[in-house]
FIDRENVEX-109088 format. One record per atom (N, C-alpha, C): residue number from 1; atom name; x, y, z. Coordinates in steps of 0.02 Angstrom, whole numbers, plus 50000, padded with zeros to 5 digits. Layout:
// residues N
atom resi:NUM | name:CA | xx:X | yy:Y | zz:Z;
...
// end
This chain:
// residues 100
atom resi:1 | name:N | xx:50042 | yy:49941 | zz:50000;
atom resi:1 | name:CA | xx:50000 | yy:50000 | zz:50000;
atom resi:1 | name:C | xx:50044 | yy:50062 | zz:50000;
atom resi:2 | name:N | xx:50026 | yy:50111 | zz:49960;
atom resi:2 | name:CA | xx:50063 | yy:50173 | zz:49956;
atom resi:2 | name:C | xx:50032 | yy:50225 | zz:50003;
atom resi:3 | name:N | xx:50074 | yy:50252 | zz:50047;
atom resi:3 | name:CA | xx:50052 | yy:50304 | zz:50093;
atom resi:3 | name:C | xx:50079 | yy:50371 | zz:50070;
atom resi:4 | name:N | xx:50041 | yy:50423 | zz:50084;
atom resi:4 | name:CA | xx:50064 | yy:50490 | zz:50066;
atom resi:4 | name:C | xx:50062 | yy:50534 | zz:50128;
atom resi:5 | name:N | xx:50102 | yy:50585 | zz:50126;
atom resi:5 | name:CA | xx:50107 | yy:50635 | zz:50179;
atom resi:5 | name:C | xx:50084 | yy:50700 | zz:50149;
atom resi:6 | name:N | xx:50027 | yy:50725 | zz:50172;
atom resi:6 | name:CA | xx:49996 | yy:50785 | zz:50143;
atom resi:6 | name:C | xx:50000 | yy:50842 | zz:50194;
atom resi:7 | name:N | xx:50024 | yy:50900 | zz:50174;
atom resi:7 | name:CA | xx:50022 | yy:50959 | zz:50217;
atom resi:7 | name:C | xx:49972 | yy:51008 | zz:50189;
atom resi:8 | name:N | xx:49927 | yy:51032 | zz:50232;
atom resi:8 | name:CA | xx:49878 | yy:51081 | zz:50211;
atom resi:8 | name:C | xx:49887 | yy:51143 | zz:50254;
atom resi:9 | name:N | xx:49905 | yy:51198 | zz:50221;
atom resi:9 | name:CA | xx:49913 | yy:51262 | zz:50256;
atom resi:9 | name:C | xx:49843 | yy:51287 | zz:50273;
atom resi:10 | name:N | xx:49831 | yy:51295 | zz:50337;
atom resi:10 | name:CA | xx:49764 | yy:51315 | zz:50359;
atom resi:10 | name:C | xx:49769 | yy:51339 | zz:50431;
atom resi:11 | name:N | xx:49758 | yy:51402 | zz:50442;
atom resi:11 | name:CA | xx:49763 | yy:51431 | zz:50510;
atom resi:11 | name:C | xx:49698 | yy:51425 | zz:50549;
atom resi:12 | name:N | xx:49646 | yy:51396 | zz:50520;
atom resi:12 | name:CA | xx:49581 | yy:51394 | zz:50552;
atom resi:12 | name:C | xx:49561 | yy:51326 | zz:50578;
atom resi:13 | name:N | xx:49597 | yy:51274 | zz:50561;
atom resi:13 | name:CA | xx:49580 | yy:51207 | zz:50583;
atom resi:13 | name:C | xx:49617 | yy:51192 | zz:50648;
atom resi:14 | name:N | xx:49581 | yy:51169 | zz:50698;
atom resi:14 | name:CA | xx:49611 | yy:51152 | zz:50762;
atom resi:14 | name:C | xx:49590 | yy:51080 | zz:50777;
atom resi:15 | name:N | xx:49637 | yy:51034 | zz:50769;
atom resi:15 | name:CA | xx:49621 | yy:50963 | zz:50778;
atom resi:15 | name:C | xx:49598 | yy:50948 | zz:50849;
atom resi:16 | name:N | xx:49626 | yy:50981 | zz:50898;
atom resi:16 | name:CA | xx:49606 | yy:50969 | zz:50968;
atom resi:16 | name:C | xx:49532 | yy:50987 | zz:50977;
atom resi:17 | name:N | xx:49511 | yy:51044 | zz:50950;
atom resi:17 | name:CA | xx:49441 | yy:51064 | zz:50956;
atom resi:17 | name:C | xx:49395 | yy:51013 | zz:50923;
atom resi:18 | name:N | xx:49416 | yy:50990 | zz:50865;
atom resi:18 | name:CA | xx:49376 | yy:50940 | zz:50829;
atom resi:18 | name:C | xx:49372 | yy:50875 | zz:50870;
atom resi:19 | name:N | xx:49429 | yy:50852 | zz:50894;
atom resi:19 | name:CA | xx:49432 | yy:50789 | zz:50931;
atom resi:19 | name:C | xx:49391 | yy:50792 | zz:50995;
atom resi:20 | name:N | xx:49390 | yy:50850 | zz:51028;
atom resi:20 | name:CA | xx:49355 | yy:50856 | zz:51092;
atom resi:20 | name:C | xx:49284 | yy:50881 | zz:51085;
atom resi:21 | name:N | xx:49259 | yy:50888 | zz:51024;
atom resi:21 | name:CA | xx:49192 | yy:50916 | zz:51012;
atom resi:21 | name:C | xx:49136 | yy:50869 | zz:51032;
atom resi:22 | name:N | xx:49152 | yy:50805 | zz:51040;
atom resi:22 | name:CA | xx:49100 | yy:50756 | zz:51055;
atom resi:22 | name:C | xx:49068 | yy:50726 | zz:50993;
atom resi:23 | name:N | xx:49088 | yy:50749 | zz:50935;
atom resi:23 | name:CA | xx:49060 | yy:50724 | zz:50872;
atom resi:23 | name:C | xx:49106 | yy:50674 | zz:50838;
atom resi:24 | name:N | xx:49167 | yy:50667 | zz:50862;
atom resi:24 | name:CA | xx:49216 | yy:50622 | zz:50831;
atom resi:24 | name:C | xx:49230 | yy:50564 | zz:50877;
atom resi:25 | name:N | xx:49197 | yy:50509 | zz:50865;
atom resi:25 | name:CA | xx:49200 | yy:50453 | zz:50911;
atom resi:25 | name:C | xx:49259 | yy:50406 | zz:50898;
atom resi:26 | name:N | xx:49289 | yy:50411 | zz:50839;
atom resi:26 | name:CA | xx:49342 | yy:50364 | zz:50823;
atom resi:26 | name:C | xx:49409 | yy:50400 | zz:50811;
atom resi:27 | name:N | xx:49421 | yy:50450 | zz:50852;
atom resi:27 | name:CA | xx:49485 | yy:50485 | zz:50853;
atom resi:27 | name:C | xx:49522 | yy:50462 | zz:50915;
atom resi:28 | name:N | xx:49582 | yy:50438 | zz:50907;
atom resi:28 | name:CA | xx:49623 | yy:50417 | zz:50964;
atom resi:28 | name:C | xx:49683 | yy:50464 | zz:50969;
atom resi:29 | name:N | xx:49687 | yy:50499 | zz:51025;
atom resi:29 | name:CA | xx:49743 | yy:50545 | zz:51035;
atom resi:29 | name:C | xx:49807 | yy:50504 | zz:51048;
atom resi:30 | name:N | xx:49858 | yy:50515 | zz:51007;
atom resi:30 | name:CA | xx:49921 | yy:50479 | zz:51015;
atom resi:30 | name:C | xx:49967 | yy:50516 | zz:51062;
atom resi:31 | name:N | xx:49968 | yy:50582 | zz:51055;
atom resi:31 | name:CA | xx:50005 | yy:50628 | zz:51097;
atom resi:31 | name:C | xx:49980 | yy:50698 | zz:51079;
atom resi:32 | name:N | xx:49999 | yy:50751 | zz:51114;
atom resi:32 | name:CA | xx:49972 | yy:50817 | zz:51098;
atom resi:32 | name:C | xx:49980 | yy:50835 | zz:51024;
atom resi:33 | name:N | xx:49924 | yy:50852 | zz:50993;
atom resi:33 | name:CA | xx:49924 | yy:50873 | zz:50923;
atom resi:33 | name:C | xx:49927 | yy:50817 | zz:50872;
atom resi:34 | name:N | xx:49922 | yy:50754 | zz:50894;
atom resi:34 | name:CA | xx:49925 | yy:50697 | zz:50848;
atom resi:34 | name:C | xx:49868 | yy:50649 | zz:50862;
atom resi:35 | name:N | xx:49832 | yy:50631 | zz:50809;
atom resi:35 | name:CA | xx:49773 | yy:50589 | zz:50816;
atom resi:35 | name:C | xx:49773 | yy:50533 | zz:50764;
atom resi:36 | name:N | xx:49753 | yy:50474 | zz:50785;
atom resi:36 | name:CA | xx:49741 | yy:50418 | zz:50740;
atom resi:36 | name:C | xx:49666 | yy:50418 | zz:50728;
atom resi:37 | name:N | xx:49645 | yy:50419 | zz:50665;
atom resi:37 | name:CA | xx:49574 | yy:50426 | zz:50648;
atom resi:37 | name:C | xx:49551 | yy:50368 | zz:50604;
atom resi:38 | name:N | xx:49494 | yy:50340 | zz:50623;
atom resi:38 | name:CA | xx:49463 | yy:50289 | zz:50581;
atom resi:38 | name:C | xx:49394 | yy:50315 | zz:50561;
atom resi:39 | name:N | xx:49381 | yy:50312 | zz:50496;
atom resi:39 | name:CA | xx:49317 | yy:50335 | zz:50470;
atom resi:39 | name:C | xx:49300 | yy:50295 | zz:50407;
atom resi:40 | name:N | xx:49241 | yy:50267 | zz:50407;
atom resi:40 | name:CA | xx:49217 | yy:50229 | zz:50349;
atom resi:40 | name:C | xx:49266 | yy:50174 | zz:50328;
atom resi:41 | name:N | xx:49297 | yy:50142 | zz:50377;
atom resi:41 | name:CA | xx:49344 | yy:50088 | zz:50362;
atom resi:41 | name:C | xx:49412 | yy:50111 | zz:50338;
atom resi:42 | name:N | xx:49425 | yy:50176 | zz:50340;
atom resi:42 | name:CA | xx:49488 | yy:50205 | zz:50318;
atom resi:42 | name:C | xx:49525 | yy:50232 | zz:50379;
atom resi:43 | name:N | xx:49591 | yy:50233 | zz:50376;
atom resi:43 | name:CA | xx:49630 | yy:50256 | zz:50433;
atom resi:43 | name:C | xx:49679 | yy:50310 | zz:50410;
atom resi:44 | name:N | xx:49692 | yy:50357 | zz:50456;
atom resi:44 | name:CA | xx:49741 | yy:50410 | zz:50443;
atom resi:44 | name:C | xx:49768 | yy:50435 | zz:50509;
atom resi:45 | name:N | xx:49825 | yy:50468 | zz:50504;
atom resi:45 | name:CA | xx:49854 | yy:50503 | zz:50561;
atom resi:45 | name:C | xx:49850 | yy:50577 | zz:50545;
atom resi:46 | name:N | xx:49824 | yy:50617 | zz:50591;
atom resi:46 | name:CA | xx:49820 | yy:50689 | zz:50583;
atom resi:46 | name:C | xx:49869 | yy:50721 | zz:50632;
atom resi:47 | name:N | xx:49906 | yy:50771 | zz:50608;
atom resi:47 | name:CA | xx:49956 | yy:50805 | zz:50648;
atom resi:47 | name:C | xx:49942 | yy:50880 | zz:50645;
atom resi:48 | name:N | xx:49936 | yy:50912 | zz:50703;
atom resi:48 | name:CA | xx:49928 | yy:50984 | zz:50706;
atom resi:48 | name:C | xx:49997 | yy:51016 | zz:50701;
atom resi:49 | name:N | xx:50005 | yy:51064 | zz:50657;
atom resi:49 | name:CA | xx:50068 | yy:51101 | zz:50651;
atom resi:49 | name:C | xx:50052 | yy:51175 | zz:50657;
atom resi:50 | name:N | xx:50102 | yy:51217 | zz:50665;
atom resi:50 | name:CA | xx:50090 | yy:51289 | zz:50676;
atom resi:50 | name:C | xx:50051 | yy:51322 | zz:50621;
atom resi:51 | name:N | xx:50064 | yy:51304 | zz:50559;
atom resi:51 | name:CA | xx:50032 | yy:51339 | zz:50503;
atom resi:51 | name:C | xx:49983 | yy:51295 | zz:50464;
atom resi:52 | name:N | xx:49964 | yy:51239 | zz:50493;
atom resi:52 | name:CA | xx:49916 | yy:51196 | zz:50459;
atom resi:52 | name:C | xx:49913 | yy:51127 | zz:50490;
atom resi:53 | name:N | xx:49892 | yy:51079 | zz:50449;
atom resi:53 | name:CA | xx:49888 | yy:51010 | zz:50473;
atom resi:53 | name:C | xx:49923 | yy:50964 | zz:50423;
atom resi:54 | name:N | xx:49945 | yy:50908 | zz:50448;
atom resi:54 | name:CA | xx:49977 | yy:50857 | zz:50407;
atom resi:54 | name:C | xx:49935 | yy:50794 | zz:50414;
atom resi:55 | name:N | xx:49924 | yy:50761 | zz:50358;
atom resi:55 | name:CA | xx:49886 | yy:50698 | zz:50357;
atom resi:55 | name:C | xx:49930 | yy:50644 | zz:50326;
atom resi:56 | name:N | xx:49934 | yy:50588 | zz:50360;
atom resi:56 | name:CA | xx:49968 | yy:50530 | zz:50334;
atom resi:56 | name:C | xx:49914 | yy:50477 | zz:50322;
atom resi:57 | name:N | xx:49905 | yy:50458 | zz:50259;
atom resi:57 | name:CA | xx:49852 | yy:50409 | zz:50243;
atom resi:57 | name:C | xx:49872 | yy:50372 | zz:50179;
atom resi:58 | name:N | xx:49832 | yy:50323 | zz:50161;
atom resi:58 | name:CA | xx:49843 | yy:50289 | zz:50098;
atom resi:58 | name:C | xx:49827 | yy:50337 | zz:50041;
atom resi:59 | name:N | xx:49865 | yy:50332 | zz:49988;
atom resi:59 | name:CA | xx:49856 | yy:50377 | zz:49932;
atom resi:59 | name:C | xx:49784 | yy:50377 | zz:49906;
atom resi:60 | name:N | xx:49753 | yy:50318 | zz:49904;
atom resi:60 | name:CA | xx:49685 | yy:50314 | zz:49878;
atom resi:60 | name:C | xx:49633 | yy:50347 | zz:49924;
atom resi:61 | name:N | xx:49652 | yy:50362 | zz:49988;
atom resi:61 | name:CA | xx:49606 | yy:50392 | zz:50036;
atom resi:61 | name:C | xx:49615 | yy:50468 | zz:50043;
atom resi:62 | name:N | xx:49662 | yy:50496 | zz:50005;
atom resi:62 | name:CA | xx:49675 | yy:50568 | zz:50012;
atom resi:62 | name:C | xx:49611 | yy:50610 | zz:50001;
atom resi:63 | name:N | xx:49576 | yy:50599 | zz:49948;
atom resi:63 | name:CA | xx:49516 | yy:50638 | zz:49933;
atom resi:63 | name:C | xx:49463 | yy:50629 | zz:49988;
atom resi:64 | name:N | xx:49456 | yy:50569 | zz:50013;
atom resi:64 | name:CA | xx:49407 | yy:50555 | zz:50066;
atom resi:64 | name:C | xx:49422 | yy:50599 | zz:50127;
atom resi:65 | name:N | xx:49484 | yy:50600 | zz:50150;
atom resi:65 | name:CA | xx:49501 | yy:50639 | zz:50210;
atom resi:65 | name:C | xx:49500 | yy:50714 | zz:50197;
atom resi:66 | name:N | xx:49513 | yy:50735 | zz:50136;
atom resi:66 | name:CA | xx:49505 | yy:50807 | zz:50119;
atom resi:66 | name:C | xx:49431 | yy:50827 | zz:50128;
atom resi:67 | name:N | xx:49386 | yy:50785 | zz:50104;
atom resi:67 | name:CA | xx:49314 | yy:50799 | zz:50112;
atom resi:67 | name:C | xx:49293 | yy:50792 | zz:50185;
atom resi:68 | name:N | xx:49320 | yy:50742 | zz:50219;
atom resi:68 | name:CA | xx:49304 | yy:50730 | zz:50289;
atom resi:68 | name:C | xx:49316 | yy:50792 | zz:50332;
atom resi:69 | name:N | xx:49370 | yy:50828 | zz:50318;
atom resi:69 | name:CA | xx:49387 | yy:50889 | zz:50356;
atom resi:69 | name:C | xx:49368 | yy:50953 | zz:50319;
atom resi:70 | name:N | xx:49333 | yy:50948 | zz:50262;
atom resi:70 | name:CA | xx:49314 | yy:51006 | zz:50222;
atom resi:70 | name:C | xx:49374 | yy:51051 | zz:50207;
atom resi:71 | name:N | xx:49429 | yy:51021 | zz:50186;
atom resi:71 | name:CA | xx:49491 | yy:51058 | zz:50177;
atom resi:71 | name:C | xx:49491 | yy:51103 | zz:50115;
atom resi:72 | name:N | xx:49444 | yy:51094 | zz:50071;
atom resi:72 | name:CA | xx:49442 | yy:51137 | zz:50012;
atom resi:72 | name:C | xx:49400 | yy:51200 | zz:50023;
atom resi:73 | name:N | xx:49373 | yy:51207 | zz:50083;
atom resi:73 | name:CA | xx:49334 | yy:51266 | zz:50101;
atom resi:73 | name:C | xx:49382 | yy:51321 | zz:50124;
atom resi:74 | name:N | xx:49372 | yy:51382 | zz:50101;
atom resi:74 | name:CA | xx:49414 | yy:51438 | zz:50123;
atom resi:74 | name:C | xx:49382 | yy:51468 | zz:50187;
atom resi:75 | name:N | xx:49403 | yy:51441 | zz:50244;
atom resi:75 | name:CA | xx:49374 | yy:51463 | zz:50308;
atom resi:75 | name:C | xx:49391 | yy:51535 | zz:50325;
atom resi:76 | name:N | xx:49449 | yy:51558 | zz:50303;
atom resi:76 | name:CA | xx:49467 | yy:51628 | zz:50314;
atom resi:76 | name:C | xx:49417 | yy:51675 | zz:50280;
atom resi:77 | name:N | xx:49398 | yy:51658 | zz:50220;
atom resi:77 | name:CA | xx:49349 | yy:51698 | zz:50183;
atom resi:77 | name:C | xx:49280 | yy:51693 | zz:50217;
atom resi:78 | name:N | xx:49261 | yy:51633 | zz:50240;
atom resi:78 | name:CA | xx:49196 | yy:51625 | zz:50273;
atom resi:78 | name:C | xx:49193 | yy:51667 | zz:50337;
atom resi:79 | name:N | xx:49247 | yy:51667 | zz:50375;
atom resi:79 | name:CA | xx:49249 | yy:51707 | zz:50437;
atom resi:79 | name:C | xx:49244 | yy:51780 | zz:50420;
atom resi:80 | name:N | xx:49282 | yy:51803 | zz:50370;
atom resi:80 | name:CA | xx:49280 | yy:51873 | zz:50350;
atom resi:80 | name:C | xx:49210 | yy:51894 | zz:50330;
atom resi:81 | name:N | xx:49177 | yy:51852 | zz:50288;
atom resi:81 | name:CA | xx:49109 | yy:51870 | zz:50265;
atom resi:81 | name:C | xx:49059 | yy:51870 | zz:50323;
atom resi:82 | name:N | xx:49067 | yy:51823 | zz:50370;
atom resi:82 | name:CA | xx:49023 | yy:51821 | zz:50428;
atom resi:82 | name:C | xx:49031 | yy:51884 | zz:50471;
atom resi:83 | name:N | xx:49092 | yy:51904 | zz:50484;
atom resi:83 | name:CA | xx:49105 | yy:51964 | zz:50523;
atom resi:83 | name:C | xx:49079 | yy:52025 | zz:50486;
atom resi:84 | name:N | xx:49091 | yy:52027 | zz:50421;
atom resi:84 | name:CA | xx:49068 | yy:52084 | zz:50381;
atom resi:84 | name:C | xx:48992 | yy:52090 | zz:50383;
atom resi:85 | name:N | xx:48958 | yy:52033 | zz:50376;
atom resi:85 | name:CA | xx:48884 | yy:52035 | zz:50377;
atom resi:85 | name:C | xx:48859 | yy:52061 | zz:50445;
atom resi:86 | name:N | xx:48891 | yy:52036 | zz:50499;
atom resi:86 | name:CA | xx:48870 | yy:52060 | zz:50565;
atom resi:86 | name:C | xx:48882 | yy:52134 | zz:50573;
atom resi:87 | name:N | xx:48940 | yy:52157 | zz:50549;
atom resi:87 | name:CA | xx:48956 | yy:52228 | zz:50554;
atom resi:87 | name:C | xx:48908 | yy:52269 | zz:50513;
atom resi:88 | name:N | xx:48895 | yy:52248 | zz:50451;
atom resi:88 | name:CA | xx:48849 | yy:52284 | zz:50408;
atom resi:88 | name:C | xx:48778 | yy:52284 | zz:50438;
atom resi:89 | name:N | xx:48759 | yy:52228 | zz:50466;
atom resi:89 | name:CA | xx:48693 | yy:52224 | zz:50498;
atom resi:89 | name:C | xx:48689 | yy:52271 | zz:50557;
atom resi:90 | name:N | xx:48742 | yy:52275 | zz:50596;
atom resi:90 | name:CA | xx:48744 | yy:52322 | zz:50653;
atom resi:90 | name:C | xx:48743 | yy:52394 | zz:50629;
atom resi:91 | name:N | xx:48776 | yy:52408 | zz:50573;
atom resi:91 | name:CA | xx:48777 | yy:52475 | zz:50546;
atom resi:91 | name:C | xx:48707 | yy:52495 | zz:50522;
atom resi:92 | name:N | xx:48673 | yy:52450 | zz:50488;
atom resi:92 | name:CA | xx:48605 | yy:52463 | zz:50465;
atom resi:92 | name:C | xx:48560 | yy:52475 | zz:50525;
atom resi:93 | name:N | xx:48566 | yy:52434 | zz:50577;
atom resi:93 | name:CA | xx:48525 | yy:52442 | zz:50637;
atom resi:93 | name:C | xx:48539 | yy:52510 | zz:50669;
atom resi:94 | name:N | xx:48603 | yy:52528 | zz:50675;
atom resi:94 | name:CA | xx:48621 | yy:52593 | zz:50705;
atom resi:94 | name:C | xx:48593 | yy:52650 | zz:50663;
atom resi:95 | name:N | xx:48597 | yy:52644 | zz:50597;
atom resi:95 | name:CA | xx:48572 | yy:52697 | zz:50553;
atom resi:95 | name:C | xx:48496 | yy:52704 | zz:50562;
atom resi:96 | name:N | xx:48460 | yy:52649 | zz:50571;
atom resi:96 | name:CA | xx:48388 | yy:52653 | zz:50581;
atom resi:96 | name:C | xx:48371 | yy:52687 | zz:50647;
atom resi:97 | name:N | xx:48409 | yy:52672 | zz:50699;
atom resi:97 | name:CA | xx:48398 | yy:52704 | zz:50764;
atom resi:97 | name:C | xx:48409 | yy:52779 | zz:50759;
atom resi:98 | name:N | xx:48459 | yy:52798 | zz:50722;
atom resi:98 | name:CA | xx:48476 | yy:52869 | zz:50715;
atom resi:98 | name:C | xx:48431 | yy:52905 | zz:50664;
atom resi:99 | name:N | xx:48387 | yy:52867 | zz:50632;
atom resi:99 | name:CA | xx:48341 | yy:52896 | zz:50584;
atom resi:99 | name:C | xx:48374 | yy:52913 | zz:50518;
atom resi:100 | name:N | xx:48426 | yy:52879 | zz:50500;
atom resi:100 | name:CA | xx:48460 | yy:52894 | zz:50437;
atom resi:100 | name:C | xx:48448 | yy:52839 | zz:50386;
// end
């Protein structure tokens, strides 16, 4: 079996938060920042690094684990848009109060 080592630059993913969320029942903490994960009969090791995460898995499972963690989503953009919407909503509310 061919294994690959994938690094994904992502400042928004926190493996510890995911593992401790109560929604991940088959994550085994190996040591701080390292998890052995079983999902749908597939296995991988996830490693938290300063600027992203590293995944060690079988080559044929790479796409599965990318989808499993939604790694193709731009979370930085989602956070920006969410904050912007809240700010704009607050601005509209403030403008209504002021009668403008």
